[in-house]
N, C-alpha and C positions, 0 to 999 in steps of 0.2 A: 342206464336212464331209471330201469328198476331200484337200481340199488340210490341213485340219487335223491328220489323220491318214497325212498324207504325213510334214507338217512333227511329229509325237510322234514320228513312225519314224524320223526321224534326230535333236530334242532327247532324247530320252528314254536312246537309249545314248550320246550326249557327256555330257550332265549324267550317265550311271553312270560313265563310263569319266572324267570330271573331281574328282567326289567320289572316286570311289577313289584315284585318283594324289594328290587333297590329302590323305585319311588316309595314305595310308601316306609321302609327305614332309613329313606333318607328323610321323608317326611317329621318321623314321629323322634329321629335324632331333633332337625331343626326344632319340633318344639320342647323339649329337652330345654335345649341348650337355651332357648325362651325365659323357660320355664327358671331356671338357676338364677339369668339373671334378673327375673322381674323377684325371686326372691332373696336374691343379696343385693338387691335395691331397696325393698322391703324391709329387710332385716338391718341396712346401713340406717336407714329411716327411725326405724324403731330407738336404734341407740344414739341418734347425733336431735330425735327432738328435744327428749328431756332436755340435755345440755340447750341445744340452741333457747327455749323456752326460758330457762334458767336466765341465759343472758340478757335476755329480753325484764325478765324481773329484772336483775340486779343491775341495770342502766337504768329501767323507770325508778326502783330505790333508789339510785345515785340521784337523779334529778331533782327528785325530791323530796331527798336533803340536802342539795344543794339550796336548794329555792329559799332566797333571802328572809324572806319571814321563819322557814324552820331555821336555817341556819344559825341565823340572829339570835333565837330565842333556847337553842342551843347552848352557843359559845358564850352568850353577855353574862358577864361576872362584875356583882356592883362596884366592884375596888378598883373594874380597867381602864386605864384610859384611853380613848378612840382610835391614838395608832396598835396600842395592843391587843385592841378588838378588831383591827382593822386585818394586823400581821395573823391575830387566831386564824379570822375567816379566812384567807387567803391561803393560810398552809394546810386548814383545813379542806378546804376544795383541792388543795392540789396531791395530797395525801389518799380522798377518795379518789379522786380521779386515776391516777396512779395504781392504786388498788385493783379499776376495773378498765385495765389499758387490755387484759387478754378478753375481754369479751366482745372487742370488736371481732375477730375472727368468726367471731357467730350470727353479725347482723350483716347485712350489707351497708353497704359502703354509703350511701346517701343518708339512714341513718346513725353512721357514725359521727361523719359530720356532725349531724347537725346536734348529737351529744355532745361535739368539742364547741359544736359554734355558740353553745347553750352556757356552757362553762364560762366559755371566754365573754360572757352577754353578763355575766353572775360577776365574774372580777371585775369586768370592764365599770357596772355599776357600783360594790364595791370602792374601787379606786375612786372612783368620777365622788360620789357621797365623800372619803376622807379626802381627798384633794378640797373641799369646800370646809370643811376642819377648824378649828383657828387651833392653834397648840395645848393650848390649856384645856379644850374639849374631853369631856367623860364620853364613857363607851353608852350613855343612854342617851346623850344631842346624836351621835354616829348611827345608832339604831335607828331612831328617829328620820332621820333625812335617809338611808337605808329604805324605810318603808315605805316614804314620801318619792322617793324615785321608782322603785318597786312598784308601788301602785301607778303611777303616772305611762310604765310598762305591761298592763294584763295582759295581752294579746302578746307578748314578747319571747324573742326564741326559746326559752324554756318551756313556754307551754305549750309550743308547736312539735317543740323534738319527743315531750313527752307524747302528742299527741298521737305522731306522729309512728312512735317508738310500738305502740300501745295497738295501733291497726295493722303492724305491720309483725307481730308477733301474732295477733290473731288469724292473719295469713292462713301459718304454719296447723293452727289448728280445724282448719279446715278443711286442710288441703288431705 
């Protein structure tokens, strides 16, 4: 009996020390794991944030460049016919869109859909104005028709897409 009591005097404190060390070590290792996960997330955000913001910038620039007023002024040349200008405008929009296709990876699906819809809306506007032109119309005639159509749609899809992109991009700056 005395042996069991002596053994209990040795084993119980040792067991208490072991359990205390076990739980302290377990809590420490869990905290270290959480810290590593947070560090990895921070590092990922540090690397991806500039790329993501650049995507928003590039798509905002794309929308500004395909704005009917902007693109017509850039592409219009005095000796062009309306058909030539229409073709040049459509080709430029499609090329710029293809150039920015990879940016969809960095933005939300809704933002990308809005960018695509804005592009299609501008193409539709150009085609509508172009289809109303007589065969002998000049580029100036088409430009005027595009400007008139554009004025009717001042708060159109392009404008809404640009505002949405700006707001979504700003969310990453505040995060």
